[in-house]
C-alpha positions as a printed Julia matrix, in Angstrom:
78×3 Matrix{Float64}:
  11.73   -7.18   34.51
  10.32  -10.48   35.78
   6.98  -11.87   34.64
   5.17  -10.76   37.8
   6.57   -7.23   37.93
   4.46   -4.27   37.01
   5.4    -1.33   34.81
   4.98    2.36   35.53
   1.3     2.3    34.53
   0.5    -0.5    36.99
  -0.01   -3.3    34.46
   2.06   -6.42   34.19
   3.77   -7.51   30.97
   0.98   -9.92   29.97
  -1.65   -7.18   30.18
   0.54   -4.82   28.15
   1.02   -7.58   25.56
  -2.72   -8.09   25.25
  -3.29   -4.37   24.78
  -0.59   -4.24   22.08
  -1.99   -7.32   20.3
  -5.48   -5.82   20.38
  -4.28   -2.54   18.84
  -2.29   -4.29   16.1
  -5.1    -6.65   15.18
  -7.57   -3.74   15.18
  -5.39   -1.88   12.67
  -5.25   -5.01   10.53
  -9.02   -5.34   10.57
  -9.42   -1.66    9.66
  -7.21   -2.31    6.66
  -8.95   -5.53    5.53
 -12.68   -4.94    6.01
 -13.31   -1.9     3.77
 -11.88   -3.63    0.63
 -13.89   -6.77    1.46
 -17.06   -4.74    1.78
 -16.19   -2.95   -1.48
 -15.7    -6.3    -3.22
 -19.05   -7.52   -1.9
 -20.78   -4.35   -3.16
 -19.07   -4.84   -6.55
 -20.51   -8.36   -6.84
 -24.02   -7.13   -5.92
 -24.11   -3.99   -8.05
 -21.79   -5.06  -10.89
 -19.46   -2.07  -10.47
 -16.21   -4.04  -10.57
 -13.55   -2.84   -9.49
 -14.64    0.62   -8.35
 -16.06   -0.1    -4.91
 -13.12   -2.39   -4.17
 -10.72    0.44   -4.97
 -12.73    2.89   -2.87
 -12.72    0.4     0.01
  -8.97   -0.16   -0.34
  -8.28    3.57   -0.26
 -10.61    4.06    2.68
  -9.01    1.18    4.6
  -5.54    2.54    3.88
  -6.43    6.02    5.13
  -8.2     4.75    8.25
  -5.36    2.44    9.2
  -2.74    5.1     8.48
  -4.52    7.54   10.8
  -4.76    4.81   13.45
  -1.04    4.05   13.11
  -0.18    7.74   13.54
  -2.37    7.89   16.65
  -0.73    4.71   18.01
   2.75    6.12   17.4
   1.9     9.43   19.1
   0.49    7.62   22.12
   3.6     5.44   22.34
   5.97    8.39   22.17
   4.05   10.31   24.87
   4.28    7.4    27.31
   8.08    7.34   27.07
């Protein structure tokens, strides 16, 4: 497929690439921010390392659910 050609959904390859990059970076952010917030709460409340661990578990679960949703959407489109 050439650079200017469109796929079945009407978007060209650059648009599809931007959508994929947005989804991947969103999953990365969902995995990184909860532990960072937990670490920040630990420094404020002196609860080291409990809020960091809660944030890490929460980030893992959220990103895992998002990955499952992404995989299901990808398999439906094929």
